[in-house]
mmJSON file of the N, C-alpha and C atoms, coordinates in Angstrom:
{"data_MODEL":{"atom_site":{
"group_PDB":["ATOM","ATOM","ATOM","ATOM","ATOM","ATOM","ATOM","ATOM","ATOM","ATOM","ATOM","ATOM","ATOM","ATOM","ATOM","ATOM","ATOM","ATOM","ATOM","ATOM","ATOM","ATOM","ATOM","ATOM","ATOM","ATOM","ATOM","ATOM","ATOM","ATOM","ATOM","ATOM","ATOM","ATOM","ATOM","ATOM","ATOM","ATOM","ATOM","ATOM","ATOM","ATOM","ATOM","ATOM","ATOM","ATOM","ATOM","ATOM","ATOM","ATOM","ATOM","ATOM","ATOM","ATOM","ATOM","ATOM","ATOM","ATOM","ATOM","ATOM","ATOM","ATOM","ATOM","ATOM","ATOM","ATOM","ATOM","ATOM","ATOM","ATOM","ATOM","ATOM","ATOM","ATOM","ATOM","ATOM","ATOM","ATOM","ATOM","ATOM","ATOM","ATOM","ATOM","ATOM","ATOM","ATOM","ATOM","ATOM","ATOM","ATOM","ATOM","ATOM","ATOM","ATOM","ATOM","ATOM","ATOM","ATOM","ATOM","ATOM","ATOM","ATOM","ATOM","ATOM","ATOM","ATOM","ATOM","ATOM","ATOM","ATOM","ATOM","ATOM","ATOM","ATOM","ATOM","ATOM","ATOM","ATOM","ATOM","ATOM","ATOM","ATOM","ATOM","ATOM","ATOM","ATOM","ATOM","ATOM","ATOM","ATOM","ATOM","ATOM","ATOM","ATOM","ATOM","ATOM","ATOM","ATOM","ATOM","ATOM","ATOM","ATOM","ATOM","ATOM","ATOM","ATOM","ATOM","ATOM","ATOM","ATOM","ATOM","ATOM","ATOM","ATOM","ATOM","ATOM","ATOM","ATOM","ATOM","ATOM","ATOM","ATOM","ATOM","ATOM","ATOM","ATOM","ATOM","ATOM","ATOM","ATOM","ATOM","ATOM","ATOM","ATOM","ATOM","ATOM","ATOM","ATOM","ATOM","ATOM"],
"id":[1,2,3,4,5,6,7,8,9,10,11,12,13,14,15,16,17,18,19,20,21,22,23,24,25,26,27,28,29,30,31,32,33,34,35,36,37,38,39,40,41,42,43,44,45,46,47,48,49,50,51,52,53,54,55,56,57,58,59,60,61,62,63,64,65,66,67,68,69,70,71,72,73,74,75,76,77,78,79,80,81,82,83,84,85,86,87,88,89,90,91,92,93,94,95,96,97,98,99,100,101,102,103,104,105,106,107,108,109,110,111,112,113,114,115,116,117,118,119,120,121,122,123,124,125,126,127,128,129,130,131,132,133,134,135,136,137,138,139,140,141,142,143,144,145,146,147,148,149,150,151,152,153,154,155,156,157,158,159,160,161,162,163,164,165,166,167,168,169,170,171,172,173,174,175,176,177,178,179,180],
"type_symbol":["N","C","C","N","C","C","N","C","C","N","C","C","N","C","C","N","C","C","N","C","C","N","C","C","N","C","C","N","C","C","N","C","C","N","C","C","N","C","C","N","C","C","N","C","C","N","C","C","N","C","C","N","C","C","N","C","C","N","C","C","N","C","C","N","C","C","N","C","C","N","C","C","N","C","C","N","C","C","N","C","C","N","C","C","N","C","C","N","C","C","N","C","C","N","C","C","N","C","C","N","C","C","N","C","C","N","C","C","N","C","C","N","C","C","N","C","C","N","C","C","N","C","C","N","C","C","N","C","C","N","C","C","N","C","C","N","C","C","N","C","C","N","C","C","N","C","C","N","C","C","N","C","C","N","C","C","N","C","C","N","C","C","N","C","C","N","C","C","N","C","C","N","C","C","N","C","C","N","C","C"],
"label_atom_id":["N","CA","C","N","CA","C","N","CA","C","N","CA","C","N","CA","C","N","CA","C","N","CA","C","N","CA","C","N","CA","C","N","CA","C","N","CA","C","N","CA","C","N","CA","C","N","CA","C","N","CA","C","N","CA","C","N","CA","C","N","CA","C","N","CA","C","N","CA","C","N","CA","C","N","CA","C","N","CA","C","N","CA","C","N","CA","C","N","CA","C","N","CA","C","N","CA","C","N","CA","C","N","CA","C","N","CA","C","N","CA","C","N","CA","C","N","CA","C","N","CA","C","N","CA","C","N","CA","C","N","CA","C","N","CA","C","N","CA","C","N","CA","C","N","CA","C","N","CA","C","N","CA","C","N","CA","C","N","CA","C","N","CA","C","N","CA","C","N","CA","C","N","CA","C","N","CA","C","N","CA","C","N","CA","C","N","CA","C","N","CA","C","N","CA","C","N","CA","C","N","CA","C","N","CA","C","N","CA","C"],
"label_alt_id":[null,null,null,null,null,null,null,null,null,null,null,null,null,null,null,null,null,null,null,null,null,null,null,null,null,null,null,null,null,null,null,null,null,null,null,null,null,null,null,null,null,null,null,null,null,null,null,null,null,null,null,null,null,null,null,null,null,null,null,null,null,null,null,null,null,null,null,null,null,null,null,null,null,null,null,null,null,null,null,null,null,null,null,null,null,null,null,null,null,null,null,null,null,null,null,null,null,null,null,null,null,null,null,null,null,null,null,null,null,null,null,null,null,null,null,null,null,null,null,null,null,null,null,null,null,null,null,null,null,null,null,null,null,null,null,null,null,null,null,null,null,null,null,null,null,null,null,null,null,null,null,null,null,null,null,null,null,null,null,null,null,null,null,null,null,null,null,null,null,null,null,null,null,null,null,null,null,null,null,null],
"label_comp_id":["MET","MET","MET","THR","THR","THR","GLN","GLN","GLN","ASP","ASP","ASP","ARG","ARG","ARG","THR","THR","THR","TRP","TRP","TRP","ARG","ARG","ARG","LYS","LYS","LYS","SER","SER","SER","SER","SER","SER","TYR","TYR","TYR","SER","SER","SER","ASP","ASP","ASP","GLY","GLY","GLY","THR","THR","THR","GLU","GLU","GLU","ASP","ASP","ASP","GLY","GLY","GLY","GLU","GLU","GLU","CYS","CYS","CYS","VAL","VAL","VAL","GLU","GLU","GLU","VAL","VAL","VAL","SER","SER","SER","LEU","LEU","LEU","ALA","ALA","ALA","HIS","HIS","HIS","ASP","ASP","ASP","ALA","ALA","ALA","LEU","LEU","LEU","VAL","VAL","VAL","ARG","ARG","ARG","ASP","ASP","ASP","SER","SER","SER","LYS","LYS","LYS","ASN","ASN","ASN","ALA","ALA","ALA","SER","SER","SER","GLY","GLY","GLY","GLY","GLY","GLY","VAL","VAL","VAL","LEU","LEU","LEU","ALA","ALA","ALA","PHE","PHE","PHE","SER","SER","SER","SER","SER","SER","PRO","PRO","PRO","ALA","ALA","ALA","TRP","TRP","TRP","GLN","GLN","GLN","ASP","ASP","ASP","LEU","LEU","LEU","LEU","LEU","LEU","ARG","ARG","ARG","SER","SER","SER","LEU","LEU","LEU","GLY","GLY","GLY","SER","SER","SER","ARG","ARG","ARG"],
"label_asym_id":["A","A","A","A","A","A","A","A","A","A","A","A","A","A","A","A","A","A","A","A","A","A","A","A","A","A","A","A","A","A","A","A","A","A","A","A","A","A","A","A","A","A","A","A","A","A","A","A","A","A","A","A","A","A","A","A","A","A","A","A","A","A","A","A","A","A","A","A","A","A","A","A","A","A","A","A","A","A","A","A","A","A","A","A","A","A","A","A","A","A","A","A","A","A","A","A","A","A","A","A","A","A","A","A","A","A","A","A","A","A","A","A","A","A","A","A","A","A","A","A","A","A","A","A","A","A","A","A","A","A","A","A","A","A","A","A","A","A","A","A","A","A","A","A","A","A","A","A","A","A","A","A","A","A","A","A","A","A","A","A","A","A","A","A","A","A","A","A","A","A","A","A","A","A","A","A","A","A","A","A"],
"label_entity_id":["1","1","1","1","1","1","1","1","1","1","1","1","1","1","1","1","1","1","1","1","1","1","1","1","1","1","1","1","1","1","1","1","1","1","1","1","1","1","1","1","1","1","1","1","1","1","1","1","1","1","1","1","1","1","1","1","1","1","1","1","1","1","1","1","1","1","1","1","1","1","1","1","1","1","1","1","1","1","1","1","1","1","1","1","1","1","1","1","1","1","1","1","1","1","1","1","1","1","1","1","1","1","1","1","1","1","1","1","1","1","1","1","1","1","1","1","1","1","1","1","1","1","1","1","1","1","1","1","1","1","1","1","1","1","1","1","1","1","1","1","1","1","1","1","1","1","1","1","1","1","1","1","1","1","1","1","1","1","1","1","1","1","1","1","1","1","1","1","1","1","1","1","1","1","1","1","1","1","1","1"],
"label_seq_id":[1,1,1,2,2,2,3,3,3,4,4,4,5,5,5,6,6,6,7,7,7,8,8,8,9,9,9,10,10,10,11,11,11,12,12,12,13,13,13,14,14,14,15,15,15,16,16,16,17,17,17,18,18,18,19,19,19,20,20,20,21,21,21,22,22,22,23,23,23,24,24,24,25,25,25,26,26,26,27,27,27,28,28,28,29,29,29,30,30,30,31,31,31,32,32,32,33,33,33,34,34,34,35,35,35,36,36,36,37,37,37,38,38,38,39,39,39,40,40,40,41,41,41,42,42,42,43,43,43,44,44,44,45,45,45,46,46,46,47,47,47,48,48,48,49,49,49,50,50,50,51,51,51,52,52,52,53,53,53,54,54,54,55,55,55,56,56,56,57,57,57,58,58,58,59,59,59,60,60,60],
"pdbx_PDB_ins_code":[null,null,null,null,null,null,null,null,null,null,null,null,null,null,null,null,null,null,null,null,null,null,null,null,null,null,null,null,null,null,null,null,null,null,null,null,null,null,null,null,null,null,null,null,null,null,null,null,null,null,null,null,null,null,null,null,null,null,null,null,null,null,null,null,null,null,null,null,null,null,null,null,null,null,null,null,null,null,null,null,null,null,null,null,null,null,null,null,null,null,null,null,null,null,null,null,null,null,null,null,null,null,null,null,null,null,null,null,null,null,null,null,null,null,null,null,null,null,null,null,null,null,null,null,null,null,null,null,null,null,null,null,null,null,null,null,null,null,null,null,null,null,null,null,null,null,null,null,null,null,null,null,null,null,null,null,null,null,null,null,null,null,null,null,null,null,null,null,null,null,null,null,null,null,null,null,null,null,null,null],
"Cartn_x":[97.961,96.887,97.174,98.012,98.327,99.284,100.272,100.849,100.251,99.189,98.681,97.69,97.728,96.681,97.647,96.867,97.605,97.334,98.533,98.69,99.036,98.093,98.172,98.676,99.9,100.35,99.654,99.498,98.83,99.579,98.959,99.347,100.043,99.632,100.871,102.033,102.473,103.854,104.84,104.563,105.474,105.935,105.259,105.394,106.733,107.483,108.609,108.716,109.589,109.144,109.601,110.696,110.839,109.789,109.12,108.075,107.319,107.095,106.587,105.176,104.272,102.632,102.189,100.87,99.95,99.841,99.534,99.166,97.559,96.963,95.622,95.383,94.699,94.532,92.702,92.065,90.783,90.367,89.671,88.974,87.642,87.114,85.855,86.081,87.257,87.264,88.303,88.743,89.898,90.719,91.98,93.217,94.048,94.476,95.422,96.65,97.884,98.982,100.177,101.242,102.023,103.164,103.203,104.208,105.642,106.382,107.514,107.857,106.572,106.581,105.375,105.688,104.883,104.487,105.359,105.033,104.578,104.284,103.673,101.914,101.428,99.955,99.167,97.853,97.234,95.693,95.192,93.744,92.929,91.638,90.963,89.548,88.969,87.831,86.904,85.357,84.295,84.367,83.752,83.533,82.584,81.312,80.579,81.306,82.17,82.685,83.95,84.536,85.493,84.831,83.744,82.9,82.453,81.975,81.761,82.644,83.867,85.214,85.535,85.667,85.822,84.887,83.527,82.822,83.027,83.126,83.487,84.615,85.467,86.714,86.495,85.594,85.354,84.408,83.99,83.01,83.747,85.136,86.008,86.144],
"Cartn_y":[82.841,83.444,84.273,85.048,86.331,85.661,84.47,83.824,83.069,82.622,81.635,82.399,83.727,84.651,85.115,85.666,86.24,87.89,88.497,90.059,90.821,91.973,92.768,94.131,94.487,95.911,96.951,98.13,99.269,99.839,100.38,101.02,102.096,102.688,103.905,103.588,102.342,102.027,102.233,102.811,103.104,102.04,100.814,99.687,99.215,99.249,98.316,97.798,96.641,95.494,96.207,97.405,98.267,99.378,99.368,100.625,100.575,101.671,101.732,101.851,100.941,101.664,100.531,100.226,99.107,98.112,97.163,95.69,95.601,94.738,94.217,92.769,91.965,90.63,90.219,90.19,90.095,88.608,88.128,86.907,86.687,86.422,86.566,87.705,88.286,89.615,90.402,91.699,92.254,92.549,92.316,92.488,93.602,94.523,95.847,95.664,95.901,95.743,96.955,97.07,97.857,97.377,97.384,96.633,96.516,97.619,97.474,96.67,96.42,95.617,94.431,93.867,92.439,91.661,91.496,90.683,91.357,92.701,93.421,93.332,94.121,94.087,94.298,93.692,93.85,94.713,95.602,96.021,95.016,94.625,93.496,94.097,94.196,94.787,93.419,93.525,92.633,93.06,92.122,92.439,93.804,93.887,95.08,96.183,96.234,97.363,98.078,97.021,97.233,98.121,97.405,97.941,99.494,99.751,101.05,101.716,101.579,102.555,102.471,101.916,101.987,103.025,102.72,103.757,104.889,105.352,106.437,107.208,106.344,107.063,107.436,106.642,107.019,108.27,108.595,109.895,111.173,111.176,112.279,112.907],
"Cartn_z":[107.318,106.734,105.695,105.799,104.533,103.585,103.975,103.123,102.193,102.312,101.401,100.284,100.419,99.587,98.376,97.494,96.441,96.651,96.359,96.94,95.252,95.272,94.033,94.767,94.014,94.545,93.794,94.305,93.673,92.441,91.649,90.352,90.771,91.857,92.125,92.727,92.752,93.288,92.365,91.328,89.911,89.312,89.545,88.538,88.575,89.534,90.032,91.257,91.268,92.484,93.743,93.746,94.775,95.388,94.284,94.655,96.031,96.692,97.919,97.842,98.157,98.097,99.164,98.697,99.317,98.589,99.178,98.156,98.88,98.04,98.705,97.979,98.687,98.663,98.728,97.699,97.756,97.604,98.617,98.343,98.955,100.112,100.679,101.422,101.802,102.346,101.315,102.408,101.751,102.561,102.387,103.286,102.379,103.643,102.85,103.82,103.035,103.826,103.037,103.774,103.234,102.51,101.221,100.553,100.907,101.633,102.017,103.583,104.004,104.997,105.036,104.415,104.073,105.256,106.259,107.31,108.329,108.291,109.375,109.369,109.885,110.173,108.924,108.797,107.838,108.367,107.422,107.485,107.043,107.472,106.827,106.991,105.852,105.578,105.02,105.701,105.083,103.374,102.703,101.365,101.308,101.953,101.821,102.175,103.246,103.848,102.696,102.152,101.017,99.892,99.272,98.103,98.662,100.125,100.36,100.182,100.915,100.706,99.443,98.449,96.917,96.549,96.765,96.379,96.958,98.214,98.806,98.016,97.697,97.299,95.858,95.17,93.576,93.269,94.696,94.676,94.831,95.158,95.4,94.354],
"occupancy":[1.0,1.0,1.0,1.0,1.0,1.0,1.0,1.0,1.0,1.0,1.0,1.0,1.0,1.0,1.0,1.0,1.0,1.0,1.0,1.0,1.0,1.0,1.0,1.0,1.0,1.0,1.0,1.0,1.0,1.0,1.0,1.0,1.0,1.0,1.0,1.0,1.0,1.0,1.0,1.0,1.0,1.0,1.0,1.0,1.0,1.0,1.0,1.0,1.0,1.0,1.0,1.0,1.0,1.0,1.0,1.0,1.0,1.0,1.0,1.0,1.0,1.0,1.0,1.0,1.0,1.0,1.0,1.0,1.0,1.0,1.0,1.0,1.0,1.0,1.0,1.0,1.0,1.0,1.0,1.0,1.0,1.0,1.0,1.0,1.0,1.0,1.0,1.0,1.0,1.0,1.0,1.0,1.0,1.0,1.0,1.0,1.0,1.0,1.0,1.0,1.0,1.0,1.0,1.0,1.0,1.0,1.0,1.0,1.0,1.0,1.0,1.0,1.0,1.0,1.0,1.0,1.0,1.0,1.0,1.0,1.0,1.0,1.0,1.0,1.0,1.0,1.0,1.0,1.0,1.0,1.0,1.0,1.0,1.0,1.0,1.0,1.0,1.0,1.0,1.0,1.0,1.0,1.0,1.0,1.0,1.0,1.0,1.0,1.0,1.0,1.0,1.0,1.0,1.0,1.0,1.0,1.0,1.0,1.0,1.0,1.0,1.0,1.0,1.0,1.0,1.0,1.0,1.0,1.0,1.0,1.0,1.0,1.0,1.0,1.0,1.0,1.0,1.0,1.0,1.0],
"B_iso_or_equiv":[0.0,0.0,0.0,0.0,0.0,0.0,0.0,0.0,0.0,0.0,0.0,0.0,0.0,0.0,0.0,0.0,0.0,0.0,0.0,0.0,0.0,0.0,0.0,0.0,0.0,0.0,0.0,0.0,0.0,0.0,0.0,0.0,0.0,0.0,0.0,0.0,0.0,0.0,0.0,0.0,0.0,0.0,0.0,0.0,0.0,0.0,0.0,0.0,0.0,0.0,0.0,0.0,0.0,0.0,0.0,0.0,0.0,0.0,0.0,0.0,0.0,0.0,0.0,0.0,0.0,0.0,0.0,0.0,0.0,0.0,0.0,0.0,0.0,0.0,0.0,0.0,0.0,0.0,0.0,0.0,0.0,0.0,0.0,0.0,0.0,0.0,0.0,0.0,0.0,0.0,0.0,0.0,0.0,0.0,0.0,0.0,0.0,0.0,0.0,0.0,0.0,0.0,0.0,0.0,0.0,0.0,0.0,0.0,0.0,0.0,0.0,0.0,0.0,0.0,0.0,0.0,0.0,0.0,0.0,0.0,0.0,0.0,0.0,0.0,0.0,0.0,0.0,0.0,0.0,0.0,0.0,0.0,0.0,0.0,0.0,0.0,0.0,0.0,0.0,0.0,0.0,0.0,0.0,0.0,0.0,0.0,0.0,0.0,0.0,0.0,0.0,0.0,0.0,0.0,0.0,0.0,0.0,0.0,0.0,0.0,0.0,0.0,0.0,0.0,0.0,0.0,0.0,0.0,0.0,0.0,0.0,0.0,0.0,0.0,0.0,0.0,0.0,0.0,0.0,0.0],
"pdbx_formal_charge":[null,null,null,null,null,null,null,null,null,null,null,null,null,null,null,null,null,null,null,null,null,null,null,null,null,null,null,null,null,null,null,null,null,null,null,null,null,null,null,null,null,null,null,null,null,null,null,null,null,null,null,null,null,null,null,null,null,null,null,null,null,null,null,null,null,null,null,null,null,null,null,null,null,null,null,null,null,null,null,null,null,null,null,null,null,null,null,null,null,null,null,null,null,null,null,null,null,null,null,null,null,null,null,null,null,null,null,null,null,null,null,null,null,null,null,null,null,null,null,null,null,null,null,null,null,null,null,null,null,null,null,null,null,null,null,null,null,null,null,null,null,null,null,null,null,null,null,null,null,null,null,null,null,null,null,null,null,null,null,null,null,null,null,null,null,null,null,null,null,null,null,null,null,null,null,null,null,null,null,null],
"auth_seq_id":[1,1,1,2,2,2,3,3,3,4,4,4,5,5,5,6,6,6,7,7,7,8,8,8,9,9,9,10,10,10,11,11,11,12,12,12,13,13,13,14,14,14,15,15,15,16,16,16,17,17,17,18,18,18,19,19,19,20,20,20,21,21,21,22,22,22,23,23,23,24,24,24,25,25,25,26,26,26,27,27,27,28,28,28,29,29,29,30,30,30,31,31,31,32,32,32,33,33,33,34,34,34,35,35,35,36,36,36,37,37,37,38,38,38,39,39,39,40,40,40,41,41,41,42,42,42,43,43,43,44,44,44,45,45,45,46,46,46,47,47,47,48,48,48,49,49,49,50,50,50,51,51,51,52,52,52,53,53,53,54,54,54,55,55,55,56,56,56,57,57,57,58,58,58,59,59,59,60,60,60],
"auth_comp_id":["MET","MET","MET","THR","THR","THR","GLN","GLN","GLN","ASP","ASP","ASP","ARG","ARG","ARG","THR","THR","THR","TRP","TRP","TRP","ARG","ARG","ARG","LYS","LYS","LYS","SER","SER","SER","SER","SER","SER","TYR","TYR","TYR","SER","SER","SER","ASP","ASP","ASP","GLY","GLY","GLY","THR","THR","THR","GLU","GLU","GLU","ASP","ASP","ASP","GLY","GLY","GLY","GLU","GLU","GLU","CYS","CYS","CYS","VAL","VAL","VAL","GLU","GLU","GLU","VAL","VAL","VAL","SER","SER","SER","LEU","LEU","LEU","ALA","ALA","ALA","HIS","HIS","HIS","ASP","ASP","ASP","ALA","ALA","ALA","LEU","LEU","LEU","VAL","VAL","VAL","ARG","ARG","ARG","ASP","ASP","ASP","SER","SER","SER","LYS","LYS","LYS","ASN","ASN","ASN","ALA","ALA","ALA","SER","SER","SER","GLY","GLY","GLY","GLY","GLY","GLY","VAL","VAL","VAL","LEU","LEU","LEU","ALA","ALA","ALA","PHE","PHE","PHE","SER","SER","SER","SER","SER","SER","PRO","PRO","PRO","ALA","ALA","ALA","TRP","TRP","TRP","GLN","GLN","GLN","ASP","ASP","ASP","LEU","LEU","LEU","LEU","LEU","LEU","ARG","ARG","ARG","SER","SER","SER","LEU","LEU","LEU","GLY","GLY","GLY","SER","SER","SER","ARG","ARG","ARG"],
"auth_asym_id":["A","A","A","A","A","A","A","A","A","A","A","A","A","A","A","A","A","A","A","A","A","A","A","A","A","A","A","A","A","A","A","A","A","A","A","A","A","A","A","A","A","A","A","A","A","A","A","A","A","A","A","A","A","A","A","A","A","A","A","A","A","A","A","A","A","A","A","A","A","A","A","A","A","A","A","A","A","A","A","A","A","A","A","A","A","A","A","A","A","A","A","A","A","A","A","A","A","A","A","A","A","A","A","A","A","A","A","A","A","A","A","A","A","A","A","A","A","A","A","A","A","A","A","A","A","A","A","A","A","A","A","A","A","A","A","A","A","A","A","A","A","A","A","A","A","A","A","A","A","A","A","A","A","A","A","A","A","A","A","A","A","A","A","A","A","A","A","A","A","A","A","A","A","A","A","A","A","A","A","A"],
"auth_atom_id":["N","CA","C","N","CA","C","N","CA","C","N","CA","C","N","CA","C","N","CA","C","N","CA","C","N","CA","C","N","CA","C","N","CA","C","N","CA","C","N","CA","C","N","CA","C","N","CA","C","N","CA","C","N","CA","C","N","CA","C","N","CA","C","N","CA","C","N","CA","C","N","CA","C","N","CA","C","N","CA","C","N","CA","C","N","CA","C","N","CA","C","N","CA","C","N","CA","C","N","CA","C","N","CA","C","N","CA","C","N","CA","C","N","CA","C","N","CA","C","N","CA","C","N","CA","C","N","CA","C","N","CA","C","N","CA","C","N","CA","C","N","CA","C","N","CA","C","N","CA","C","N","CA","C","N","CA","C","N","CA","C","N","CA","C","N","CA","C","N","CA","C","N","CA","C","N","CA","C","N","CA","C","N","CA","C","N","CA","C","N","CA","C","N","CA","C","N","CA","C","N","CA","C","N","CA","C","N","CA","C"],
"pdbx_PDB_model_num":[1,1,1,1,1,1,1,1,1,1,1,1,1,1,1,1,1,1,1,1,1,1,1,1,1,1,1,1,1,1,1,1,1,1,1,1,1,1,1,1,1,1,1,1,1,1,1,1,1,1,1,1,1,1,1,1,1,1,1,1,1,1,1,1,1,1,1,1,1,1,1,1,1,1,1,1,1,1,1,1,1,1,1,1,1,1,1,1,1,1,1,1,1,1,1,1,1,1,1,1,1,1,1,1,1,1,1,1,1,1,1,1,1,1,1,1,1,1,1,1,1,1,1,1,1,1,1,1,1,1,1,1,1,1,1,1,1,1,1,1,1,1,1,1,1,1,1,1,1,1,1,1,1,1,1,1,1,1,1,1,1,1,1,1,1,1,1,1,1,1,1,1,1,1,1,1,1,1,1,1]
}}}
């Protein structure tokens, strides 16, 4: 499931391949994983829940 997706690393990972942060994959849903443990677990958000989360974070 997660291997077939395109993952983007957070800009807060210092721009290096070894930077440790989170990655997100957006398709019909949003998956979030730890970039230093790509084969570990993921958080799954529905598209509306992901948009709500981003709105909430943007209002801080």
